[in-house]
N, C-alpha and C positions, 0 to 999 in steps of 0.2 A: 516724410515717409509714413505710410499708413500700414496698419496691420491687415490681416485677412478679413477682419470684420469691420473695418472703417472705410469710409468713402472719402476721396480726396475732394474737398470743396474748393471751387474756383469762382472767379467773377462770373463765368458763364453758366455754372450749374447751381449756384447758391439759392436762387428763388425757387427752382424745381424741387430741390432737396428739402427745403423747409416748408413747402406749401401744404403738405398733407402728413398727417400722423405726427409722431413725436420724434424730434431730431435734436441731438446733442451736438453741438459744434464747438471745437477747441480752436481758438485763434491763437497763433503761435509763430515763432521764427526760429530757425535753426541756431542763431547765435544767442538765444535767450536761455540763461541758466534755469530759471524757475519753470520754464516751458518743458525742459528736460525732466523735471520732477513730475509735471502734470501729465505728460505724455502716457506713461505706463498706466496711470490711473484711467485715463480715457480708453486705452487698449483693453484693459479689464472689463470695464463697463460694456465696451462694444461687443466683446466675446459673450459676456453674460446675458445681455439683453438683445442678442442678434435677431431673435424672432419678434421683438416687440417694438424696437426703435431703430432709427438710422443714427449712427454715430460717425463723425467725421472730423477731419482736421483741415483748417484753412491757413496756409502760410501767408501771413500778412505782407511779407515782402514781395511775393509773386502775385498776390491778389489785392492790390491796394485799394480798388474801387469798393469792394465789399466791406473792408475794414473801415474805410473813411465814411461810407454811407451809414454805418452803424455807430460811428463816433467812438471807435475803439482807440483808446490812447495808451493803455497799458496791457501788456501781455504777461502771462496767459490771461485771456478772457474766455470763459466757457459760457455759451448761451444755450438754453433749453427752449425749444420751440414746441407749440402745439398747434397744428393746423394753420401754420403761417404766422402765427402771432407769438411774440416773445413772452414766455411764461416766467423766465428768470434769467438774470445775468449775474455771473459770478466773476469777480475780478481778483486775480492772484491765484496762487496754488489752492485748490479746493479739494478736500478730502473725498475719498471714494464714498464713504458713509453719507456725507452731506449730499453729494450728487445722486446717489441711489435713492435716498429718501425723497428727494424731490421728483425724481423720475417715477418712483412708485406712486406718489400722490397723483401725478398726471395720468398714469395708467389706470388708477382707480376711478377717475371721473368718468 
């Protein structure tokens, strides 16, 4: 489930979403306890940065091709992209401060 400011990432739209600008993608599953902790952090960032980045969630159970192509073996995994290239990959629950700091670095470049 995505908030008003998040995009649902699927196998079909993943490449388009990450190809331009800055995108923050949360790879998760509904049965994952730590993912339930990461979700509200991503939602907060999505709202705060709604005019600067694209934030989205990708359910790895429903979109196995994308998860497999990225070698995602643990969730939550959050990936920050800039213009189609992976800028950083975070595995495990990552704090809002860490994610925002990294997003701000990419926005300043």
